[in-house]
C-alpha positions in Angstrom: 116.2 76.8 117.5 117.8 74.2 115.3 117.6 70.7 116.8 114.4 71.4 118.8 111.8 68.8 118.1 108.5 70.2 116.9 105.0 68.8 116.7 102.2 69.7 114.2 98.7 70.5 115.4 95.6 72.4 114.3 94.2 75.5 116.0 91.0 77.0 114.7 91.5 75.2 111.4 95.0 76.5 111.0 98.0 74.2 110.7 100.5 75.2 113.5 104.0 73.9 114.3 105.2 74.3 117.9 108.2 73.1 120.0 107.6 69.9 121.8 106.7 70.6 125.4 105.1 74.0 124.7 101.6 74.6 125.9 98.6 75.3 123.7 98.4 79.0 124.8 102.0 79.7 123.7 101.6 77.7 120.4 98.5 79.7 119.6 100.2 83.0 120.5 103.1 82.3 118.2 100.6 81.6 115.4 98.9 84.9 116.0 95.8 83.4 117.7 94.8 85.1 120.9 93.7 83.0 123.9 92.7 85.3 126.8 94.3 84.7 130.2 95.1 86.4 133.5 97.2 84.1 135.7 99.5 82.7 133.1 102.9 84.3 132.5 105.6 82.8 130.3 108.2 83.2 133.1 106.3 80.9 135.5 104.9 77.4 135.5 101.2 77.3 134.7 98.9 77.1 137.7 95.5 77.5 135.9 93.7 79.3 138.6 91.9 81.9 136.5 90.2 79.5 134.1 90.1 82.1 131.4 92.1 80.2 128.8 89.7 77.2 128.4 89.6 75.7 124.9 87.9 72.8 123.2 90.1 69.9 122.2 88.7 67.4 119.7 88.1 64.0 121.4 87.9 65.3 125.0 84.6 65.8 126.7 85.5 68.8 128.8 87.1 72.1 128.1 90.8 72.2 128.9 93.2 74.8 130.1 95.4 76.1 127.2 98.1 77.2 129.7 98.7 73.8 131.2 97.9 71.5 128.3 101.1 70.6 126.3 100.9 70.4 122.5 101.1 66.9 120.9 101.1 65.6 117.4 97.8 65.8 115.6 96.0 67.8 118.3 92.9 69.7 117.1 92.1 72.8 119.2 89.2 75.2 118.9 89.4 78.5 120.7 86.2 80.2 119.6 83.3 77.7 119.8 80.0 78.7 121.6 81.1 76.5 124.6 84.4 78.3 124.9 82.9 81.7 124.5 80.3 81.0 127.2 83.0 79.7 129.5 84.9 83.0 129.1 81.7 85.0 129.8 81.1 82.9 132.9 84.7 83.5 134.2 84.4 87.2 133.5 81.0 87.4 135.2 82.4 85.8 138.4 85.4 88.1 138.4 83.3 91.2 137.9 80.7 90.2 140.5 82.7 91.9 143.3 85.1 93.9 141.2 84.7 97.7 142.0 83.7 100.1 139.3 87.0 101.9 139.6 87.9 102.3 136.0 87.6 106.1 135.9 90.2 106.5 138.8 92.2 103.3 138.3 95.8 103.8 137.1 95.6 100.5 135.2 92.7 101.9 133.0 93.8 101.7 129.4 96.2 98.8 129.9 94.0 96.5 132.1 93.6 92.9 130.9 90.2 92.7 132.7 89.0 95.7 130.7 90.4 94.4 127.5 88.9 90.9 127.9 85.5 92.2 128.9 85.4 94.5 125.9 86.4 91.6 123.6 84.7 88.6 125.1 82.1 89.9 127.6 79.8 92.8 126.9 77.0 91.2 129.0 74.5 93.0 131.3 75.1 92.6 135.0 72.8 90.2 136.9 74.0 90.6 140.4 71.9 92.8 142.7 73.7 92.0 145.9 76.1 94.5 147.4 79.7 94.1 146.4 82.2 92.9 149.0 84.1 95.7 150.7 87.9 95.2 151.2 90.9 97.3 152.0 91.7 99.6 149.1 94.9 101.3 150.4 97.3 98.7 151.7 100.9 99.7 151.6 102.9 96.5 151.1 106.4 98.1 150.8 108.8 99.6 148.3 106.4 102.3 147.2 103.7 99.7 146.3 100.0 100.0 147.1 97.6 97.1 147.1 93.9 97.4 146.4 92.2 94.2 147.6 88.9 95.0 146.0 90.5 95.0 142.5 92.6 91.9 143.0 91.5 88.8 141.0 93.8 86.4 142.8 95.8 85.5 139.8 98.8 85.1 142.2 101.3 86.4 139.7 102.8 88.6 142.4 103.2 85.7 144.8 104.9 83.5 142.2 107.2 86.3 141.1 108.5 86.8 144.7 108.7 83.1 145.2 110.3 82.0 141.9 112.3 85.1 140.7 113.5 87.1 143.7 113.2 84.1 146.1 112.1 86.5 148.9 108.4 85.4 149.1 107.0 88.5 150.9 103.5 88.0 149.6 101.0 85.1 150.0 97.4 84.2 149.6 95.6 84.3 152.9 92.2 82.8 153.9 90.1 80.8 151.5 87.0 81.1 149.3 85.4 84.5 149.2 87.7 85.7 152.0 90.9 84.9 150.2 93.2 87.9 149.8 96.8 88.9 149.0 98.9 90.0 152.0 102.3 90.3 153.5 103.7 87.8 156.1 103.6 89.1 159.7 103.9 92.7 158.6 107.2 92.1 156.8 106.9 94.4 153.7 108.0 93.8 150.2 111.6 94.9 150.3 113.7 93.7 147.4 115.4 95.4 144.4 112.8 94.1 141.9 109.5 95.0 143.6 108.5 97.3 140.8 107.9 94.3 138.5 104.8 93.5 140.6 103.1 96.5 139.1 104.0 95.4 135.6 102.8 91.8 135.9 99.6 92.6 137.8 96.9 92.2 135.1 94.5 94.6 136.8 95.0 97.7 139.0 95.4 95.7 142.3 99.1 96.7 142.8 100.1 100.2 141.8 103.2 102.4 142.3 102.9 105.4 144.5 105.2 107.3 142.1 102.7 106.9 139.3 99.3 106.9 141.1 97.0 109.6 139.8 99.7 111.4 137.8 98.5 110.7 134.3 96.6 108.2 132.3 98.0 105.2 130.5 96.6 106.2 127.1 98.5 109.5 127.2 101.9 107.7 127.4 104.2 107.4 124.4 106.1 104.1 124.9 109.6 103.8 123.3 112.1 101.1 123.8 115.7 101.8 125.0 118.5 100.3 126.9 119.1 101.0 130.7 122.4 102.9 131.2 122.6 102.5 135.0 124.7 99.3 135.2 126.6 97.1 132.7 123.7 94.6 132.3 122.0 96.8 129.7 118.5 95.7 130.3 115.8 96.3 127.7 113.5 99.1 129.0 110.5 101.0 127.8 110.5 104.8 128.4 107.0 106.1 128.9 106.6 109.8 128.5 104.0 112.5 127.9 104.4 115.6 125.9 101.8 118.3 125.5 98.3 117.8 127.0 97.8 116.9 129.8 101.4 117.8 130.8 101.6 121.1 132.7 104.5 123.4 131.9 107.7 122.6 133.7 106.5 119.2 134.9 108.1 115.8 134.3 108.1 114.3 130.8 108.9 110.7 131.8 106.3 109.1 134.0 107.6 105.5 134.0 110.5 103.4 133.0 109.2 99.8 132.7 110.7 96.4 131.7 111.2 95.6 128.1 111.8 92.0 127.0 115.2 90.7 125.9 115.6 86.9 126.5 119.4 87.2 126.1 119.8 90.0 128.7 117.0 90.5 131.2 114.1 88.3 130.2 111.0 90.1 131.4 112.3 92.0 134.4 114.3 95.1 135.4 115.5 96.2 138.8 114.1 99.2 140.7 117.4 101.0 140.0 116.5 100.9 136.4 113.0 102.1 137.1 114.3 105.1 139.0 116.2 106.0 135.8 113.3 108.3 135.0 114.8 110.7 137.5 118.1 110.5 135.6 116.3 111.6 132.4 114.2 114.4 133.8 115.8 115.8 136.9 118.9 117.9 137.6 119.3 119.0 133.9 120.9 122.3 133.2 118.8 124.9 131.5 121.5 125.7 128.9 125.1 126.8 128.5 126.9 127.8 131.7 130.0 130.1 132.1 131.6 129.5 135.4 128.3 128.1 136.6 126.2 131.1 135.4 123.6 130.5 132.8 124.2 132.0 129.3 120.9 133.2 127.7 120.4 132.8 124.0 123.9 131.7 122.9 123.8 128.6 120.7 126.1 125.8 121.6 127.7 125.8 118.2 129.0 129.3 118.7 130.3 128.5 122.2 132.0 125.4 120.8 134.1 127.7 118.6 135.9 128.7 121.8 136.8 125.1 122.4 138.1 124.8 118.9 140.2 128.0 119.3 141.7 126.7 122.5 142.8 123.5 120.8 144.1 125.3 117.8 146.2 127.6 120.0 148.3 124.6 121.1 151.0 123.7 118.6 150.6 120.3 117.0 153.8 118.9 118.5 152.7 120.0 122.0 149.2 118.6 121.9 149.9 115.1 123.3 151.5 116.6 126.5 149.2 119.7 126.9 145.7 118.5 125.9 143.8 116.1 128.2 140.5 114.5 127.6 138.3 112.7 130.1 135.6 110.4 128.6 133.0 108.1 130.2 131.5 104.7 129.5 128.0 106.1 129.0 129.1 107.1 125.5 127.8 104.8 122.8 130.1 102.7 120.6 129.5 105.1 117.8 130.4 108.1 120.0 133.5 106.3 121.3 134.6 105.6 117.7 134.2 109.3 116.9 136.2 110.2 120.0 139.0 107.9 118.9 139.0 109.3 115.4 139.1 112.9 116.7 141.4 112.8 119.7 143.7 109.9 118.9 143.9 109.6 115.1 143.2 113.3 114.3 144.9 115.2 117.1 147.4 112.5 118.2 146.5 112.8 121.9 147.5 110.2 124.4 146.3 111.8 127.7 142.8 110.2 127.4 141.2 108.8 130.6 137.7 107.9 131.8 135.7 109.0 134.8 132.5 107.2 135.7 130.1 106.5 138.6 131.7 104.6 141.4 130.9 100.8 141.5 128.0 99.5 143.5 127.1 96.0 144.7 126.0 93.2 142.4 122.9 91.3 143.4 123.4 88.0 141.6 120.3 88.5 139.5 120.5 91.5 137.1 122.3 94.4 138.8 126.1 94.4 138.2 128.7 96.1 140.3 129.7 98.3 137.3 127.3 101.3 137.1 128.1 102.1 133.5 126.5 100.6 130.4 129.4 100.5 127.9 132.8 99.8 129.4 133.1 96.8 127.0 132.5 99.3 124.2 135.3 101.5 125.5 137.7 98.5 125.3 136.4 97.5 121.9 137.1 101.1 120.7 140.7 100.7 121.7 140.6 102.8 124.9 142.0 102.0 128.3 139.2 103.2 130.6 141.3 104.3 133.6 140.7 107.2 136.0 143.0 110.2 135.6 145.2 111.4 138.5 144.9 115.0 139.9 148.4 115.6 138.5 147.2 114.7 134.9 144.4 117.2 135.2 146.7 120.0 136.6 149.3 119.6 133.9 147.0 120.3 131.0 146.7 123.5 129.1 143.4 122.5 127.5 141.1 120.0 129.3 137.9 118.5 127.9 135.7 116.6 130.3 132.7 114.5 129.2 130.3 113.7 132.0 130.3 114.5 135.7 132.1 111.4 136.9 135.1 113.3 138.3 132.9 114.5 141.1 132.4 110.9 142.3 136.1 110.3 142.7 137.6 113.6 143.9 136.5 116.3 146.3 135.3 119.6 145.0 138.1 121.3 146.9 140.8 119.1 145.2 139.2 119.5 141.8 139.0 123.3 142.3 142.7 123.5 143.1 143.6 121.3 140.1 141.5 123.0 137.6 142.5 126.5 138.7 145.9 125.7 137.1 144.3 124.8 133.7 144.1 127.8 131.4 141.3 126.4 129.2 138.8 123.9 130.6 135.4 122.7 129.2 132.8 120.4 130.6 130.2 118.5 128.6 127.6 117.0 131.0 123.9 116.0 131.0 123.3 117.0 134.6 124.0 120.1 136.6 126.5 119.7 139.5 129.4 121.1 141.5 131.7 120.8 138.5 129.8 123.5 136.5 131.4 126.5 138.2 134.9 125.1 138.0 134.9 125.1 134.1 135.1 128.0 131.7 132.1 126.6 129.8 129.7 123.7 130.6 127.7 122.3 127.6 124.4 120.5 128.3 124.2 117.0 126.8 121.5 114.5 126.0 121.1 111.5 128.3 121.2 107.9 126.7 117.4 107.8 126.3 117.6 110.9 124.1 120.0 109.5 121.6 120.5 106.4 119.5 123.5 104.1 119.4 125.0 100.8 120.5 126.1 99.5 123.9 128.0 96.3 124.7 126.9 94.8 128.0 128.8 92.8 130.6 128.1 89.5 128.7 129.4 90.9 125.4 125.9 91.3 124.0 125.8 94.2 121.5 122.5 96.1 121.7 121.5 99.0 119.4 118.7 101.4 120.4 116.9 104.4 119.0 116.1 107.7 120.6 113.2 107.3 123.0 112.4 111.0 123.4 113.8 114.3 122.3 116.4 116.1 124.4 115.6 119.5 126.0 116.3 122.6 124.0 120.0 123.2 123.7 121.0 119.7 124.9 122.8 117.6 122.2 124.4 114.1 122.0 128.1 113.8 122.4 128.4 112.5 118.9 127.2 115.9 117.5 129.7 117.7 119.8 132.6 115.6 118.5 131.6 116.0 114.9 131.4 119.7 115.2 134.7 119.9 117.0 136.3 117.9 114.1 134.7 120.2 111.6 136.1 123.3 113.3 139.5 121.7 113.5 139.5 120.8 109.8 139.3 117.0 110.5 137.1 114.5 108.8 135.6 111.8 110.9 134.0 110.1 108.0 130.4 110.6 109.1 127.6 113.1 108.7 128.2 116.8 109.4 125.8 118.4 111.9 127.3 121.9 112.1 
């Protein structure tokens, strides 16, 4: 950042420039020099209770903590001297003295910092012959979280998160010395909308999620970045999926949705609503095309889309603004909204275009917004007025195209059934099966946001582009391809690639 004062120092013989006030650990990290640590997290003030990040500083007699020592001009730091390496081995040996040999069954195996640091800085034979301490291994602390006290290394990241981020403070360190342990206060469980972050920030397998326990192994997961579509914050997320071995047929693909990092939007965290987005990706998806709610085997969506094209062509051009209605939604990307504008407004001259989305929720003052859609700002930017249609608008159409299942959140199935019965040609494009399927002539399966690429504009006006995190199920396609193929069938040019 321009205007930020910097200082020059030397780390392992390398000249490094760092912002004034930064600690040695962060300065080294930005220079590509790894200093191992457990308790330090960039979102919290340093506490220095793991002692893993000790380094040698020229002119000082003792080893110093890299996490809590600020940089200063001319500082000379060494991170790999024999003294430092011995200190790391000593810390690891004490941590492993009572740590259980759980790696074969621990969900953290493959992404555990204790494993990684031992592999890189340890590799020493065990010297302890005493029996390891036995502690509770299955402590349910709330919100689908399980605590294993034998694995805990008392880094206190979880305590600091609940104290400094959510402000709820459900966890604390109880007792002292060898009897110290993490626990909840007076049987009051962890119960806040960000509890899943405790699993992410735990450096070992002490806190795990019941939803993920014993389901698969970390090294089988393909991790792809995306943007959360479940509110207008647009948090950076990581979609973690498994395809092929060891995934049994017809089982879930997405095993976790975890927090990505975006300092301008969500920092290091996501809410539990965003984590539950894995269900939105995998569950309730239609198996293919539906006619009046009945599955159609083997018919490609391109062939069925010809019926939509024919219905639109059957309406004379001068009558189209009054007789064709389109319902969009704010889960469409900016690129898809631009195609919709080019097709329906510029190309066909329609003016009966409305939006139907999930009903608003409650904002929590941290990340979750009341809007439960990711791109309402994108809809405005595309020139749309994202308003809900009236029942009368639906009833008066000759051809009705509905994108998404948002209508079911605002009108009863009975009211929609009566309204749509009066519409001669009606077509649904939705990613999830639902009560609307049997009310439409044809229902086309769509990709969910994690299965496509595009751009969203969040509640703060931040424009975020994302790539496809995983492939859609067979037969499911992004709205952009539907719109392009419709335009192709109608003889209109949207000015982009042709997928038909």
